[in-house]
C-alpha positions as CSV (number, residue, x, y, z in Angstrom):
1,M,-86.6,-20.7,4.5
2,E,-85.4,-20.3,8.0
3,R,-85.3,-16.9,9.6
4,R,-83.8,-17.2,13.1
5,G,-80.1,-16.2,13.1
6,L,-79.9,-15.7,9.3
7,S,-78.8,-12.4,7.8
8,I,-81.7,-12.2,5.3
9,G,-83.5,-9.2,6.7
10,R,-84.1,-6.9,9.8
11,Y,-80.6,-5.3,9.6
12,G,-79.3,-2.1,8.2
13,L,-80.0,1.6,8.7
14,D,-83.8,2.3,9.1
15,F,-85.7,5.0,7.3
16,D,-89.3,6.2,6.8
17,F,-90.5,4.4,3.7
18,T,-93.7,6.6,3.8
19,E,-91.6,9.4,2.4
20,Y,-91.3,7.4,-1.0
21,A,-94.0,6.1,-3.3
22,P,-94.1,3.7,-6.2
23,N,-96.6,5.5,-8.3
24,V,-95.0,9.0,-8.6
25,A,-93.3,8.2,-12.0
26,P,-95.0,8.9,-15.4
27,R,-95.7,6.0,-17.7
28,R,-92.9,5.8,-20.3
29,S,-93.2,4.8,-24.0
30,P,-91.6,1.4,-25.0
31,L,-88.3,1.4,-27.0
32,R,-87.9,-0.4,-30.2
33,S,-84.1,-0.8,-29.5
34,L,-81.7,0.5,-26.8
35,R,-80.3,2.7,-29.6
36,D,-83.4,4.9,-29.2
37,L,-82.1,6.1,-25.8
38,G,-81.0,9.6,-25.6
39,G,-77.3,10.5,-25.1
40,V,-77.7,11.5,-21.5
41,E,-79.5,8.2,-20.6
42,R,-76.8,6.2,-22.4
43,K,-74.3,7.8,-20.2
44,Y,-76.0,6.8,-17.0
45,L,-76.4,3.2,-18.1
46,E,-72.8,2.9,-19.2
47,T,-71.7,3.6,-15.7
48,V,-73.0,0.3,-14.6
49,G,-71.9,-1.7,-17.6
50,L,-74.9,-1.7,-20.0
51,S,-74.0,-1.9,-23.6
52,V,-76.4,0.0,-25.8
53,E,-75.0,-1.8,-28.9
54,E,-75.5,-5.1,-27.0
55,E,-72.0,-6.1,-27.8
56,G,-71.0,-9.4,-26.2
57,R,-74.7,-9.8,-24.8
58,A,-77.4,-12.4,-25.2
59,G,-80.1,-9.8,-24.6
60,S,-81.3,-6.8,-22.8
61,H,-83.9,-5.7,-20.2
62,L,-84.3,-1.9,-19.3
63,Q,-86.8,-0.6,-16.7
64,Q,-87.0,3.3,-16.4
65,D,-88.6,4.1,-13.0
66,T,-91.7,1.8,-13.0
67,T,-91.9,1.1,-16.8
68,V,-90.2,-1.8,-18.5
69,T,-89.3,0.0,-21.7
70,Y,-87.3,-2.6,-23.5
71,T,-86.9,-6.4,-23.3
72,G,-85.3,-8.4,-26.2
73,L,-82.7,-10.8,-27.5
74,S,-79.6,-9.6,-29.1
75,R,-78.7,-10.4,-32.8
76,W,-76.3,-13.2,-31.5
77,A,-79.1,-14.7,-29.5
78,K,-81.5,-14.6,-32.4
79,E,-79.2,-15.9,-35.0
80,Y,-77.1,-18.4,-33.0
81,L,-79.0,-19.4,-29.8
82,E,-82.5,-19.6,-31.4
83,S,-81.1,-21.8,-34.1
84,R,-79.6,-24.2,-31.7
85,Y,-82.2,-24.0,-28.9
86,P,-85.5,-22.7,-30.3
87,G,-87.4,-21.0,-27.5
88,G,-84.7,-22.1,-25.0
89,L,-84.2,-18.6,-23.5
90,V,-87.3,-16.5,-22.3
91,A,-87.0,-13.0,-21.1
92,E,-90.3,-11.3,-20.2
93,A,-91.9,-8.8,-17.9
94,P,-93.1,-10.7,-14.7
95,E,-96.8,-9.5,-15.2
96,E,-96.9,-11.0,-18.7
97,A,-95.1,-14.2,-17.8
98,V,-97.6,-15.1,-15.0
99,L,-100.5,-14.7,-17.3
100,K,-98.8,-16.9,-20.1
101,H,-97.4,-19.4,-17.5
102,P,-99.8,-19.9,-14.5
103,W,-97.5,-22.5,-13.1
104,L,-95.1,-19.7,-12.1
105,R,-97.3,-18.8,-9.2
106,S,-95.8,-21.9,-7.3
107,F,-92.4,-20.3,-7.5
108,I,-93.1,-16.6,-6.7
109,H,-92.3,-15.7,-3.0
110,R,-91.3,-19.1,-2.2
111,L,-87.7,-18.1,-1.2
112,V,-88.1,-14.6,0.2
113,P,-90.8,-14.4,2.9
114,I,-93.3,-11.6,2.3
115,D,-93.2,-10.6,5.9
116,L,-89.5,-10.9,6.5
117,D,-89.3,-7.1,7.1
118,K,-91.1,-3.9,6.0
119,Y,-89.2,-3.6,2.8
120,T,-90.2,-7.2,1.5
121,A,-93.8,-6.5,2.6
122,L,-93.9,-3.1,0.7
123,C,-92.1,-4.5,-2.2
124,T,-94.7,-7.4,-2.4
125,A,-97.6,-5.1,-2.0
126,Y,-96.6,-2.4,-4.5
127,S,-94.2,-4.2,-6.8
128,I,-94.1,-2.7,-10.3
129,G,-92.0,-4.1,-13.2
130,G,-89.0,-6.5,-13.0
131,A,-88.0,-9.4,-15.1
132,F,-88.7,-13.1,-15.6
133,I,-85.8,-15.1,-17.1
134,W,-86.1,-18.8,-17.9
135,V,-83.4,-21.0,-19.3
136,K,-84.7,-24.3,-20.4
137,R,-83.2,-27.8,-19.9
138,G,-79.7,-28.1,-21.4
139,V,-79.6,-24.5,-22.9
140,K,-76.2,-22.8,-22.3
141,V,-76.2,-19.1,-22.8
142,D,-72.5,-18.3,-23.2
143,L,-73.0,-14.5,-23.4
144,P,-74.4,-12.5,-20.4
145,L,-77.9,-11.1,-20.3
146,Q,-77.9,-7.5,-19.2
147,A,-80.5,-5.8,-17.1
148,C,-80.7,-2.3,-15.9
149,F,-83.0,-0.4,-13.5
150,L,-82.8,3.4,-13.9
151,I,-84.3,5.8,-11.4
152,E,-85.2,9.2,-12.6
153,A,-88.3,10.4,-10.6
154,E,-87.9,12.1,-7.3
155,R,-88.9,10.2,-4.1
156,L,-89.6,7.1,-6.1
157,A,-89.8,3.6,-4.4
158,Q,-88.6,1.4,-7.4
159,L,-89.7,-2.0,-6.3
160,P,-89.3,-4.6,-9.2
161,Y,-89.6,-8.3,-8.9
162,I,-87.2,-10.6,-10.6
163,L,-87.6,-14.4,-11.0
164,V,-85.0,-16.6,-12.6
165,I,-85.5,-20.3,-13.4
166,A,-82.5,-22.2,-14.8
167,E,-83.6,-25.8,-15.6
168,P,-81.2,-28.7,-15.3
169,G,-78.0,-28.7,-17.3
170,S,-78.4,-25.0,-18.2
171,K,-76.1,-22.1,-18.0
172,L,-76.9,-18.4,-17.4
173,N,-74.9,-15.2,-16.8
174,I,-76.8,-12.0,-15.8
175,V,-75.2,-8.5,-15.4
176,S,-77.6,-6.3,-13.6
177,G,-76.9,-2.7,-13.3
178,C,-78.8,-0.2,-11.2
179,V,-78.3,3.5,-11.4
180,M,-80.0,6.9,-11.0
181,N,-80.3,10.2,-12.9
182,P,-77.9,12.6,-11.1
183,A,-80.7,15.3,-11.1
184,C,-82.7,13.0,-8.8
185,T,-81.9,13.7,-5.1
186,T,-83.5,10.9,-3.2
187,A,-85.2,7.6,-3.9
188,V,-85.4,4.0,-2.9
189,H,-84.3,1.0,-5.0
190,G,-85.9,-2.1,-3.5
191,C,-86.1,-5.4,-5.3
192,I,-87.0,-9.0,-4.5
193,T,-85.0,-11.5,-6.5
194,E,-85.8,-15.3,-6.4
195,V,-83.4,-17.7,-8.3
196,F,-84.0,-21.4,-8.8
197,V,-80.9,-23.4,-10.0
198,G,-81.7,-27.0,-11.3
199,E,-79.5,-30.0,-11.3
200,G,-76.2,-29.4,-12.9
201,A,-77.1,-25.9,-13.8
202,E,-75.0,-22.7,-13.3
203,V,-76.2,-19.1,-12.6
204,V,-73.8,-16.2,-12.3
205,F,-75.5,-13.0,-11.0
206,N,-73.5,-9.8,-11.2
207,L,-74.9,-6.7,-9.4
208,I,-73.3,-3.4,-10.3
209,H,-74.7,-0.4,-8.5
210,N,-74.1,3.3,-8.8
211,F,-76.2,5.4,-6.3
212,K,-75.3,8.7,-4.7
213,R,-76.2,10.1,-1.3
214,G,-79.9,10.4,-0.7
215,F,-80.6,6.9,-2.0
216,H,-81.5,3.9,0.0
217,V,-80.8,0.4,-1.5
218,R,-82.7,-2.7,-0.3
219,P,-82.3,-5.8,-2.7
220,K,-83.6,-9.0,-1.3
221,V,-82.2,-12.2,-2.9
222,G,-83.3,-15.8,-2.2
223,V,-81.7,-18.8,-4.0
224,M,-82.3,-22.5,-4.2
225,V,-79.7,-24.8,-5.8
226,D,-80.3,-28.4,-6.7
227,G,-77.7,-31.3,-6.9
228,G,-74.6,-30.4,-8.8
229,G,-75.8,-26.9,-9.5
230,A,-73.9,-23.7,-8.9
231,Y,-74.8,-20.1,-8.0
232,I,-72.3,-17.3,-8.1
233,E,-73.0,-13.8,-7.0
234,N,-70.8,-10.7,-7.2
235,Y,-71.9,-7.3,-5.8
236,I,-70.0,-4.1,-6.5
237,E,-71.1,-0.6,-5.5
238,V,-69.1,2.2,-7.1
239,G,-71.3,5.1,-5.8
240,E,-71.9,6.7,-2.4
241,P,-75.6,5.8,-1.3
242,T,-76.9,6.9,2.1
243,S,-77.6,3.2,3.0
244,V,-77.4,-0.3,1.6
245,Q,-78.7,-3.5,3.0
246,L,-77.8,-6.7,1.0
247,H,-77.8,-10.2,2.5
248,P,-78.5,-12.9,-0.2
249,T,-79.4,-16.2,1.2
250,V,-78.7,-19.5,-0.6
251,I,-80.1,-22.9,0.3
252,L,-77.8,-25.6,-1.0
253,R,-80.3,-28.5,-0.9
254,G,-78.8,-30.8,-3.6
255,E,-75.9,-33.2,-3.4
256,G,-72.7,-31.6,-4.5
257,S,-74.3,-28.1,-4.9
258,R,-72.1,-25.0,-4.7
259,A,-72.4,-21.3,-4.1
260,D,-70.1,-18.2,-4.0
261,L,-71.2,-14.8,-2.6
262,R,-68.7,-12.0,-3.1
263,S,-69.0,-8.2,-2.4
264,F,-66.5,-5.5,-3.0
265,F,-67.1,-1.8,-2.2
266,L,-65.7,1.5,-1.0
267,S,-67.8,3.1,1.8
268,R,-67.2,6.8,2.0
269,G,-68.9,10.0,3.1
270,R,-71.6,9.0,5.6
271,S,-72.7,6.0,3.9
272,N,-74.1,3.1,5.9
273,F,-73.5,-0.5,4.4
274,D,-74.9,-3.7,6.0
275,V,-73.9,-6.5,3.8
276,G,-72.9,-10.1,3.8
277,G,-74.8,-13.4,2.9
278,A,-76.1,-16.7,4.3
279,L,-75.5,-20.3,3.1
280,I,-77.6,-23.1,4.3
281,F,-76.2,-26.5,3.5
282,T,-78.8,-29.3,3.4
283,G,-77.3,-31.4,0.6
284,G,-74.5,-33.8,1.2
285,G,-71.2,-32.7,-0.2
286,A,-72.4,-29.1,-0.7
287,R,-69.9,-26.4,-0.5
288,G,-69.7,-22.6,-0.5
289,E,-67.9,-19.4,0.4
290,V,-69.0,-15.9,1.4
291,V,-66.4,-13.1,1.0
292,S,-66.9,-9.4,1.8
293,R,-64.1,-6.8,1.4
294,A,-64.7,-3.1,2.1
295,V,-62.5,0.0,2.3
296,V,-64.1,2.3,4.8
297,A,-63.4,6.0,4.6
298,G,-64.9,9.4,5.8
299,E,-67.5,9.0,8.5
300,S,-69.1,5.9,6.9
301,T,-70.1,2.8,8.8
302,V,-69.9,-0.8,7.5
303,T,-71.5,-3.9,9.1
304,M,-70.6,-7.3,7.6
305,R,-72.6,-10.3,8.4
306,G,-72.2,-13.8,7.4
307,V,-74.0,-17.1,8.2
308,L,-73.0,-20.7,7.5
309,K,-75.4,-23.3,8.7
310,A,-74.9,-27.0,8.0
311,Y,-77.4,-29.8,8.2
312,A,-75.5,-32.3,6.2
313,P,-71.7,-33.1,5.4
314,S,-70.4,-30.0,3.7
315,R,-67.8,-27.4,3.4
316,G,-68.2,-23.6,3.9
317,H,-66.0,-20.7,4.5
318,L,-66.6,-17.2,5.4
319,E,-64.4,-14.1,5.1
320,C,-65.1,-10.5,6.3
321,R,-62.4,-7.9,6.0
322,S,-62.5,-4.1,6.2
323,L,-59.8,-1.7,5.9
324,L,-60.2,1.7,7.7
325,L,-59.0,4.9,6.2
326,S,-60.0,7.5,8.7
327,D,-60.4,8.0,12.4
328,K,-64.2,8.4,12.0
329,A,-64.7,5.4,9.9
330,R,-66.3,2.4,11.6
331,A,-66.6,-1.4,10.8
332,V,-67.8,-4.4,12.5
333,A,-67.9,-8.1,11.5
334,Y,-70.5,-10.7,12.8
335,P,-69.6,-14.2,11.6
336,N,-72.2,-16.8,12.6
337,L,-71.3,-20.5,12.0
338,R,-73.6,-23.3,13.1
339,S,-73.2,-27.0,12.3
340,L,-75.9,-29.6,13.2
341,T,-73.8,-32.5,11.9
342,P,-70.3,-33.6,12.9
343,S,-69.3,-34.2,9.3
344,A,-69.5,-30.6,8.2
345,S,-66.4,-28.3,7.9
346,L,-67.1,-24.6,8.5
347,T,-64.5,-22.0,8.8
348,H,-64.2,-18.2,9.1
349,E,-61.9,-15.3,9.2
350,A,-62.6,-11.7,10.0
351,A,-60.4,-8.7,10.2
352,V,-61.0,-5.0,10.8
353,G,-58.1,-2.6,11.0
354,R,-56.0,0.2,9.6
355,I,-53.1,0.1,7.3
356,E,-49.9,-0.8,9.2
357,E,-47.5,2.0,9.5
358,E,-44.5,-0.3,8.9
359,H,-46.0,-1.4,5.6
360,I,-46.3,2.2,4.5
361,N,-42.7,2.9,5.7
362,Y,-41.2,0.0,3.9
363,L,-42.9,1.0,0.6
364,M,-41.8,4.7,1.1
365,S,-38.2,3.4,1.6
366,R,-38.5,2.0,-1.8
367,G,-39.1,5.4,-3.3
368,L,-42.9,5.7,-3.1
369,S,-44.6,8.7,-1.6
370,R,-47.0,8.2,1.4
371,E,-50.1,8.6,-0.8
372,E,-48.6,6.1,-3.4
373,A,-47.8,3.6,-0.7
374,T,-51.3,3.7,0.8
375,S,-52.6,3.2,-2.8
376,V,-50.5,0.2,-3.4
377,I,-51.6,-1.4,-0.1
378,I,-55.3,-0.7,-0.9
379,E,-54.9,-2.2,-4.4
380,G,-53.4,-5.4,-2.9
381,F,-56.4,-5.6,-0.4
382,L,-59.1,-5.3,-3.2
383,S,-57.2,-7.2,-5.8
384,A,-57.7,-10.4,-3.8
385,S,-61.0,-10.8,-5.8
386,K,-59.6,-14.1,-7.4
387,G,-62.0,-15.9,-9.7
388,L,-63.8,-12.8,-11.0
389,P,-64.6,-12.7,-14.8
390,P,-62.5,-10.1,-16.6
391,S,-65.5,-7.9,-17.1
392,L,-66.1,-7.8,-13.3
393,Q,-62.4,-7.4,-12.5
394,G,-62.5,-4.2,-14.5
395,W,-65.1,-2.8,-11.9
396,V,-62.8,-3.8,-9.0
397,D,-60.0,-2.0,-10.7
398,R,-62.3,1.1,-10.8
399,L,-62.9,0.7,-7.2
400,I,-59.1,0.7,-6.6
401,S,-58.8,3.9,-8.6
402,M,-61.5,5.5,-6.6
403,T,-60.0,4.5,-3.4
404,A,-56.6,5.9,-4.5
405,K,-58.3,9.2,-5.0
406,E,-59.9,9.2,-1.7
407,V,-56.5,8.8,0.2
408,M,-54.6,11.4,-1.9
């Protein structure tokens, strides 16, 4: 994977990692079912979309601090998926998977360099837990797999490793929710995720985060897509973390491969977000889009970075938009487009600004109050999330509601 000029690391608010440790959490007992969770824990998990009853889910994976307490297929998967594709969907803890399948070692740390930055180095050295998801050739998992990473221990560095392999012609949808126990005041959620998408396969990866002030979030995502394959990632943050650094990098190496990276969030308080993504086009006819939309309030800072780099005939688009709601809010966009072939078409649009007063006045002339008019404009700004699945659109609607409260 290339490094120079790519937004895959070395950005975002720096902090002292030595204040956190991966071994401060007690070992937890495994669960027979998600129903064994207590009422308080259920409440946390539901804030990031986890269904304890596994309704409309193919399976579940739960990690509490550093212990994987549950991994299993849902009743639907056992009754329907296993009858059609015996052994076609594998979900295991990565430590167990490597022992069962030694060939996995050739995939691990192939896409995210160990020495990319201090976070990847520490995550590699001290990684505990995570998930291995393997969808075999031609297996189409119509319902999403849900995964949740819960932080409860004070000053924990939660550093899981996730490996996803989608063989040719397969289909997979992952909903990954990351959340903290409100009693925990500070921790780090760092994670390395590597995704391999085979020919004609499709992987949808939805990240829903809910972290509060005092938490640092450092997910590192690397993806490789073969011919005719597709990778779609949606990131939504509904909390108020101290800092977030998220720059997934996708290599579209196959003919006709495709990728869409989208992020939607409200930055408030004194949060520091450094987000975006990179698409590298090496396969002819590859296409992709990176879209970031942020509403920036309070004294928060948002930096949006996007990279499109083409080595073969391809089409890419980059969009970075921020809407400022206060005088102390800050936002900056860094679009980076580079084509090494005359047959590529790369475009971008970036905008950072405030709500136009004339737009507010127009809506007020229609009978809305100033607060209502502002809320309507913000809704239109965030509602441009076309193409999201209905379940994810609900989270964008939640962001819209949160933003409306912020301005009233």
